[in-house]
C-alpha positions as CSV (number, residue, x, y, z in Angstrom):
1,M,-63.1,70.3,-33.9
2,N,-60.1,72.4,-34.9
3,S,-58.8,69.8,-37.3
4,E,-62.2,69.7,-39.0
5,K,-62.1,73.4,-39.5
6,I,-58.6,73.2,-41.0
7,T,-59.7,70.5,-43.3
8,M,-62.8,72.4,-44.4
9,Q,-60.8,75.6,-44.9
10,S,-58.2,73.8,-47.0
11,L,-60.9,72.4,-49.3
12,Y,-62.4,75.8,-50.0
13,T,-61.2,77.4,-53.2
14,V,-61.4,81.0,-54.1
15,T,-62.7,82.4,-57.5
16,D,-61.1,85.3,-59.3
17,E,-64.1,87.5,-58.2
18,E,-63.8,86.5,-54.5
19,L,-60.1,87.1,-54.6
20,M,-60.6,90.5,-56.1
21,L,-63.3,91.4,-53.6
22,M,-61.1,90.2,-50.6
23,S,-58.2,92.3,-52.0
24,S,-60.3,95.4,-52.3
25,Q,-61.7,95.1,-48.8
26,N,-58.4,94.4,-47.2
27,S,-56.0,96.9,-48.8
28,E,-53.4,96.4,-46.1
29,L,-52.9,92.8,-47.2
30,R,-51.8,91.2,-50.5
31,F,-53.3,87.9,-51.5
32,E,-52.2,85.3,-54.0
33,R,-54.1,82.2,-55.1
34,N,-52.3,78.9,-55.5
35,A,-53.0,76.6,-58.5
36,N,-55.2,74.5,-56.2
37,G,-57.4,77.5,-55.4
38,T,-56.2,78.1,-51.9
39,L,-55.0,81.5,-50.6
40,E,-51.7,82.8,-49.6
41,T,-51.8,85.9,-47.5
42,M,-48.8,88.3,-47.6
43,P,-48.7,90.9,-44.8
44,P,-47.3,94.3,-45.5
45,T,-43.5,94.4,-45.7
46,G,-41.2,96.5,-43.6
47,G,-39.5,99.7,-44.7
48,I,-36.4,98.0,-46.1
49,S,-38.3,95.5,-48.2
50,G,-40.7,98.1,-49.4
51,N,-37.8,100.3,-50.4
52,R,-36.2,97.5,-52.3
53,E,-39.4,96.6,-54.2
54,I,-40.0,100.2,-55.3
55,K,-36.3,100.6,-56.4
56,A,-36.4,97.5,-58.5
57,G,-39.7,98.5,-60.0
58,A,-38.5,102.0,-60.7
59,Y,-35.2,100.9,-62.4
60,L,-37.2,98.5,-64.5
61,F,-39.9,101.1,-65.3
62,N,-37.4,103.8,-66.3
63,W,-35.6,101.5,-68.7
64,V,-38.8,100.0,-70.3
65,E,-40.3,103.5,-70.7
66,S,-37.2,105.0,-72.2
67,Q,-37.0,102.2,-74.7
68,N,-40.8,101.8,-75.3
69,L,-40.6,98.1,-74.7
70,G,-43.9,97.4,-73.1
71,E,-45.6,97.8,-69.7
72,V,-44.3,97.5,-66.1
73,F,-46.5,96.4,-63.2
74,G,-46.1,96.8,-59.4
75,P,-46.6,94.3,-56.5
76,S,-50.4,94.8,-56.3
77,T,-51.0,93.6,-59.8
78,G,-52.5,90.1,-60.0
79,F,-51.5,87.9,-63.0
80,R,-53.6,84.8,-63.7
81,L,-51.3,82.1,-64.8
82,A,-52.1,79.2,-67.1
83,N,-52.3,76.8,-64.0
84,T,-55.0,79.2,-62.6
85,A,-52.8,80.6,-59.8
86,V,-52.9,84.3,-59.3
87,R,-49.5,85.8,-58.5
88,S,-48.3,89.3,-57.7
89,P,-44.6,89.6,-58.3
90,D,-42.8,92.6,-56.8
91,A,-42.2,93.9,-60.3
92,A,-43.2,92.6,-63.7
93,F,-42.7,93.4,-67.3
94,V,-45.0,92.5,-70.3
95,A,-43.6,93.1,-73.7
96,K,-45.3,95.4,-76.2
97,G,-48.2,93.8,-78.0
98,R,-48.6,90.9,-75.5
99,L,-51.3,92.3,-73.2
100,P,-54.8,91.2,-73.9
101,E,-57.2,93.6,-75.8
102,G,-58.9,95.9,-73.3
103,W,-56.6,95.0,-70.3
104,D,-56.4,98.7,-69.4
105,Q,-60.2,99.0,-69.3
106,Q,-60.7,96.3,-66.6
107,E,-59.8,97.8,-63.2
108,D,-61.4,94.9,-61.4
109,K,-59.8,92.0,-63.3
110,F,-56.5,90.1,-63.1
111,I,-54.3,90.2,-66.1
112,N,-54.8,86.8,-67.8
113,L,-51.2,86.0,-68.8
114,A,-47.8,85.3,-67.5
115,P,-45.5,88.3,-67.5
116,D,-42.3,88.1,-69.7
117,F,-40.1,89.1,-66.7
118,V,-40.6,89.1,-63.0
119,I,-38.6,90.3,-59.9
120,E,-39.3,88.8,-56.5
121,I,-37.4,90.2,-53.5
122,R,-37.0,88.1,-50.4
123,S,-38.0,89.9,-47.2
124,K,-36.7,88.9,-43.8
125,N,-39.5,86.5,-43.0
126,D,-39.9,84.9,-46.5
127,S,-39.1,81.3,-46.9
128,L,-36.4,80.9,-49.6
129,A,-37.8,77.4,-50.5
130,K,-41.3,78.9,-51.0
131,L,-39.9,81.7,-53.2
132,K,-37.8,79.2,-55.3
133,A,-41.0,77.2,-55.9
134,K,-42.8,80.3,-56.9
135,M,-40.1,81.2,-59.4
136,E,-40.2,77.7,-60.9
137,E,-44.0,78.1,-61.2
138,Y,-43.5,81.3,-63.0
139,I,-41.2,79.7,-65.6
140,I,-43.4,76.6,-66.1
141,N,-46.3,79.0,-66.8
142,G,-44.6,81.1,-69.4
143,V,-42.4,83.7,-67.7
144,Q,-39.2,83.9,-69.7
145,L,-36.9,85.4,-67.1
146,G,-37.1,85.9,-63.4
147,W,-34.8,87.4,-60.7
148,L,-35.1,86.2,-57.2
149,I,-33.2,88.8,-55.1
150,D,-32.1,87.3,-51.8
151,S,-30.8,90.1,-49.6
152,K,-30.5,87.7,-46.6
153,N,-27.8,85.7,-48.5
154,Q,-26.6,88.7,-50.5
155,Q,-27.2,87.0,-53.9
156,A,-29.6,86.7,-56.8
157,L,-31.0,83.6,-58.4
158,V,-31.8,84.1,-62.1
159,Y,-34.4,81.7,-63.6
160,R,-34.7,81.3,-67.4
161,R,-37.3,79.8,-69.7
162,D,-34.9,76.9,-70.6
163,G,-35.1,75.8,-66.9
164,S,-31.6,77.0,-66.1
165,I,-30.9,78.8,-62.8
166,T,-27.8,80.9,-62.2
167,Q,-26.7,82.2,-58.8
168,Y,-25.0,85.6,-58.7
169,P,-23.1,87.3,-55.9
170,A,-23.8,90.7,-54.6
171,T,-21.1,92.2,-56.9
172,A,-22.9,91.1,-60.0
173,I,-24.6,93.2,-62.6
174,L,-27.9,91.5,-63.6
175,S,-29.1,91.6,-67.1
176,G,-32.6,91.6,-68.7
177,E,-30.9,89.4,-71.4
178,D,-33.1,89.1,-74.5
179,V,-36.3,89.5,-72.6
180,V,-35.8,93.1,-71.5
181,P,-33.1,94.1,-74.0
182,G,-30.4,96.4,-72.6
183,F,-31.7,96.4,-69.0
184,M,-28.8,96.1,-66.6
185,L,-28.9,96.5,-62.8
186,P,-26.0,96.3,-60.3
187,L,-27.4,93.9,-57.7
188,K,-25.9,96.0,-54.8
189,K,-28.4,98.7,-55.7
190,I,-31.3,96.6,-54.4
191,L,-29.7,94.4,-51.8
């Protein structure tokens, strides 16, 4: 009987509207939808992970605002990718002029595009393999630059639109390259 339930649950897919409703009714949880329509549940993070997320987002926000480059989004924002997955990176940047018309009028809709830049921060219980797969999915679906901050291994993996991945040590200064021009962040500040 249990295996039947598992099979039935894995066959059920979730629409944008159902995902939005579940998210609004369960504010203590974050949900993402995989490209096959199944759900990923992300429980709240601990204090250290939450602090790292807000710091990364704040550094990015401050730079983008000071340079008037576009918009920055936090970890509760859902982006609907081309493959239909809905992802919520820990921090995301969308360049000026790329957001769909009326995006800021639709409180209950996911943003229907891939951000230009994303930051994902590995918390203690996150699987590195799963996060690497998520970063590759971002790039395949149009993200131009992504930082995977791995505090457990004291490193960052930087994913680029050309498919290259570079590993940086804790002493590195990460760059927004040509995607977020001029944005620099010493990795130690968010490890």
